[in-house]
N, C-alpha and C positions, 0 to 999 in steps of 0.2 A: 787304278784308274778306271778299269771296267766296272768295279764295284760302285764307285762314286756315280758313274753314269746310270747304273741300274737304279740306285737310290733316287736320283733326280727324276728318272723316268717314272718311278712309282709315285713320287710326290705330285707330279704333273697329272697323272692319271687320277689320283685321289681328288685333286682340285676340280677335275673335269666332271667327276661323278656328282650328280645332283643330290643334295642333302634331303633326307626325308621331310615331307611337308609337315609343318607344325599344326596340330589340330586347332581348329578355330572354334571358339565358344558359340554354340547355337543360340544362346541367349543374346549375345552381341549381334549376331546376324539378324535376329528378329527385332532387335532395337532399331537398327538402321532401316529395316523394311517398314516397320511401323511409322518411323519418322518420315520417310519418303511418301508413304501412303497418306499420312495426315496432311502433308503439304499438297498433294494432288487433290484430295477431297476438298480442302479449303479453296484451292483455285477453282474447282468446279462450282462451288457455292457462289463465289464472286462472279463467275461468268453467268450463272443463272440469274442473279439479281440484276446485273448490268444489262443483260439482254432482254430481260422480261419474259423468258421462256416459261417459267412457272410462277406460281404465286409466292408471296414473300415468306409464308410459313414453311413450305418445303425447303426453301433456300436456307432459312435460319436453322432448320433441323439438320441440314447437310453440314453447315458450318459447325454446329454443336458436335456432330459426330467426329469432325476433324480434330476438335479439341480433346475428345476422349482418346482418340488414337495418339495424339501428341502426349497426353499424360501416360499412356501405356508405354510409349517409346522411352520416356524418362525413367519409368520404373524398371523396364527391362535393361536399360543402360546401367543403372546402379547394381542390379543383380549380376550383370555381366562383369562389372568391376570386381565383385566378390569372387566370382568363379575364376576369373583370370588370376587373381591374387593367390587363391588357394591351390588351383590345379596347374597353374603355369601355362594355360592354353593361350592361343592367339585371339585376335579380334578386338584389340583395344581401339584401333582406329574406327571400326564399325560402331562400337559402343559410344565413342565420342561423337560420331556423326549423328546417331540417334538422339543423344542427349542435346546436342546443339540444335537440331531441327525441332525437337519438342519444346525446348525453352524459347526458341525464336517465335514459334507459333503461339505460345501461351503468353508471351510478353505483352502484346498489345491488348488482348482482352483483360489481362490483369490490370493494366494501366487504366482501361475504361472502367473497371470495377471500382478502383479507388476514386475515380471522378464521380461515379454514381453515388458513392457514399457521402461525398462532400456537397453535391449539388442537389437542388430540389427535383422532384419527379414531375417535371412539366415538359411539354413538347410543343408549346405555342407561345411565342414571345412577340410583344408589340411595343413600340415606343409610345403608343397612346392606348392605354388600357381602358379609358373611359369611352372613347369613340374609335376603336381600332379600325384600320383599313380592312375593307371587306373583299373577299374573293368573289369574283363574278364568273369569269370564264373557267378558272381553275376549280371552282366549286363542283363542277360536274366530274372532275377527276379525283376528288377527294372521297374517302369513305363516308358513308352515311353517319351523320352526327358529329363530323369533325370540320364543319365549315365555319361555324361561329366561334368566337373567342371563348375560352372556357369559363371566364367569369371572375368574380371578385376574389375567390380563394386563390386562383392561379395568379391573379394580379398581385396579391399580397406576397406570395412566394417569390414572384419575379422581382419585385421591388427590393426584397431583402437580399436576394442572391446577386442581382445585377442592377445595382442602383445607378450605374452609368449608362444604362440603356434608356435614352431619352430622345425627344425630337431634336432635329438639327435646324437651327435658325440661320438663314443666309441673307445677306444684304445684296441680293441680285434679283432680277426679274424671274418670274416663275418659269418662263420658257428656257432660260439659261440653265436653271437647276434641273429641269426635266431633260434637256439634251445631255447634260453631264451624266445623269443617272442612267439614261438609256445607253450611252456610249460605254459605261462601265459594265452594265449587264451584258452587252454584246462582247466586250473584251473578256469577261469571265466565262464566256461560252455557255451561259444559262439558256435553257429553252424558253423563248419568249412566247407566252400564251396570248397576250393581248397588250396593246398600247393605246392609250387615250390621251393625246397631248392636250395641254390647257388651251382653251379658246375663250373668246369673249362670252359665248353662250355657256360654256362649261369651264368654270374657273379652275377646278382641280385637274391636275394631270395624274394619270394612273398607269403603272406598269405592273403587269403580272408575269411572273417567270417561274421556272422550275430549276432548282439547283440540285447538285448531286454531292453526296458525301465523298471524301477522297478515296477510301479504300473499297468499301462495300458498294458504293454507288447508290445508296438509298435516296429516294426523291423527296425533297423538301420544297414546299410551295412558298413563294415570296410575292408580296405585293408592296409596292412603293407608291405613296401618295404625296404629291407636291401641291401645296396649297398657298395662296397668297396670304401674306401676313404684313399688314401695313404697307410700307414701301418695299418690303423684302419678301422672303419665301420661307415656308416651313416644310420640312421633309419628314414624313413619318414612314415607318417601315414595319412590316410584320413578316415573320418567318415561322412556318409551322411544319412539323413532320407529318407525313401521311400515316405512319404506323408507329406504334409503341407509345408508351406513356412517359418515357424518359429520353430526352435528346442529348444527354451528357454534355450540355452546354454548347452544342453546335449552333443552334439558332441564335443565341445571344452573341456568340462570336462572329457569326455571319453579319448580323446587323451592325455590330460595332465596327467591323472592318469596312463594310460598304459605306457607312456614313462618314467615316474618316476619309475614305477615298473621294467621295463626292465633295467634301469640304476642301480637300487638297486640290482637286481639279478646278473647282470654282475659284479658289483663292489665287491660283496661278494663271488663270485666264486673263487676257488683257481687258482693261476697263473699256466700256463702250465710249466712243467719242461724243462729247457733248456738242449739241448743236449751237453754232455761233449765233449770237444775238443779231437780229436784222438791224442794219444801220440805215439811217435816212439817206436818201440819194443826195449826192453833193450838189450844191447850188452852182449855177453857171456864173462865170466871172462877170462881175459888174451888176449882177442881179441881186437885189436885197432879199434877205431871208424872210420867209413868211412868219409873221408873228401871230400867235394864238391870241384871240381877243380875251381881254381880262374881264372877269366878272366883277360887277360892282354890287 
């Protein structure tokens, strides 16, 4: 009986003793560190662009550095897998973390790269390439040489890549279309640079605004022109990036989405009441109606 208790006591003591720590692969540790550092550098570059603390080129250089660190994290992760398999060391979780962070950071740029290969290298899109809407107030914020529409070569590339980017014709008064466009610009939280509503003296209404790309927050300038067309209205729109020669289709997508929303708002708006025709005042009882003299 005493021997059994002694054996049980020994087993309990052995269970309480900590097992020696399994060595962790240093390559796996560096993989996770590089992945975390790449995410931090990418976040800093986004903050720089959105806040406008530095110029655009240093921000892009910072983001490019984050992609380099992400690639190193992936390489170190695969190297850690080999080391763990051969030497039986620990660190598999850290290697997987570095691999995941590196792939997550490189996924979106890889997607943009595939779009850049399929789409033309243009950064200024307009529904009217013959007489595109002009930037007035926002022209002072754009880089030198990027205020005018690029020209016939860009127009040909645009028509081939985005044949559906065309003016929007509406059967409503110009003021109704202008109010709908301004409400949508406000709803999208674009920075409004200038608004010029249509008036009898100035028939065209114009809205100039600044939109931001979803992730990096690059500034794209937008101008919407609302013109009378017969008994209705024609809406033209131009969206142009401030920097870079390739917008990856963002400007065309913005124009397409905005015109669809304007059409939807105008179509769902109640029709204006038609003025009732004025009727002749009723004649008093017993008073003969006045007859118009007949011409002979």
